[in-house]
C-alpha positions, 0 to 999 in steps of 0.5 A: 505535462503540467496538471490543468489548473496547477499552480506551483506553491498553491495548496492542494485540495485533494489527495495527492497521488504519485502522478501528482507528486511526479508532476510537482517535482517537475514544476518545483524550482527548488529541485536539482534539475538533474533529479527532476523527471523528464516528460518521457520519464514521467510517462514511463513511470506512469505506464509502470504503475499501470502494468505493475499495479494491475494484477496485484490489485485484482488479485488482492481484491479477489482474495478480499472478496473471497474472505468476505464471502466466506466470513459473513460475520466480517462482511456484516461488521464491515457493512455496518462500518461503511453505513455508519461512515457514509450515511445515506450512501454519501460519496466516499472521501479520502478523509473518511476512508482513512478513519475506517478502522475495521476496513483497515483491519480486514484489508491488512488481514487479507494481505497478511494471508495473501501478500502482494509480494512474497519477499522483499529485497533490501541492500544493507547500508552498513556493516551489521551483525544480527544474532551473531551473523555478520552482514556486510554493507552492500549485501542484498538481504531478502525478507520472506514476507509470506513466511513471516506472515504465516509464522505461528509465533507471531500469528496464532492459527496463522491460516485463519482469517481473523481481522481483529488480530490486526497488529 
């Protein structure tokens, strides 16, 4: 499953995505062969990306469109940043997109209010004590992102959509 025109060690002139990283790991001579992905594993991972990312992406974009429609001031300010970043409707580039600070703030605020995952799970790598609570190594710890994103101690008026408050 080589990438057309891909030469190992050649510089990439475009943004590297997960698929390209997986292909690169297959083609790397430095990588332990037991850790490299087989063609079947690469295809399986690609299918997971498609199915796992479909609804999360569409839901996130739907919430974003709702916020822009109900907050015309935010929409106007974002449009001004887009026009300044891409004059004369220039095609977007990755380098230009990552420089768009207000777009980043709008996206982060939308994801704060409607996170893709309502919780995260992590496995504790070592014994630890937090605020007097002992958590042994190997314990699955759940972080309630939805609750944290709406906590008034960290987010005054947590239900309000205010991109400027970006952390």
